[in-house]
N, C-alpha and C positions, 0 to 999 in steps of 0.2 A: 504494499500499500504506499501511497505517496507520503513523503515527509511533510510535516514533522512527526506524524503519528506513526508511521512505518509499522503498523500492526501486521502480523503474518497473515497470508492467505489461508483459506480453509484447507487447501491442499497441503500447505506447509505444516499446519497443526496436525493434520491427519498422519502425515509422515513421521512427525515427532512422537505422537501418541502411539502409533504402530510399533516404532522401535522401543518405546518404554514397556509396552505390553509384552513384547517379545523378550526383552531383558528380564522382566519380572516373572513371566510364566515359563520361559524357555520354549514357547511355542509361537510360531508366526500367527497373525490374524488371518481369518479367512480370505481367500483371493477376492479382490475387488474392494477390499476395505482399506488397503494401505494408503490410498490417496483420495479416499472419499469419506469426508468427516461425517456425513449422514449415516452411511452404512456402518461405519466404525462405531459411532456412538450407539446405534441400534444393537450392534454386536455386543458392546461392553455392558449395555443396560441389561442384557440377559444374564449377566453374572454379577452378583452383589460385589465380589471382590474387585473385579475389573471396573465396575461402575464407580465405586468409590475411589479407586485409583485415578480413573479418568477425570472425575470431578475434582479431586483433592490434590493429586500429585502429578499426573501426566501432563496436564496443560499448564503452560506457563502464562498464568493470568496477568502477570505484571505487564506483559507485552500488549495488553488490550486497554492500558491506562496511559494517558499522556496528553499531548497537545493535538487537537483536531486539525485536519488539513482543509485546504480550500474546498473540497468536495463536501465535506461535512458541514462547513459554513454555508455553502450554497443551498444544501438540503434544509438545513435549519432555517435559513432566511425564507425560502419558498414556503415553508410551513408557517413561519411566524407572520408573514404578511398575507397569508391565505391564498397565495398563488397556486398552491396545491393543497387538497384536503387531507391527504395522507401520503405516506412514503413507506415503501416495503424494501427491506434490505435483508441480506443473509448474514449481516454483521452480528458478532457476539460481543461487540464492544459498546461503550456508551459515548462515543465521540460526537454523534449528532446531538445527543442530549447536552454534552458539555458545550458544543458550539452554540446551541440555543441559549443556554444561560449566560454565555459571554456576549452574545448579541443583545440579550435583554438587559444587560448591565450597561450598555452604551447609551 
């Protein structure tokens, strides 16, 4: 993702989590999960131990906090001035919300 937020892509997170699952269990994740965060999350959800690891240890949540980029500010601005009624993203971060708060403070 563009600077300054530089959050990882869903693919990058899936690869990181797949590697940590393999290191923890000694087994690879099922085929098709290594680069697909949705499939990987569904797989991990089926196992309480993997799901708690996914949620609490495998994902580096610090990478989803920081300074929003211009795209986040554009979406927040569109929503704030009612140029758009809603926005749908696949993001797991709060950068749009942070951008909206910063725009409201101006």
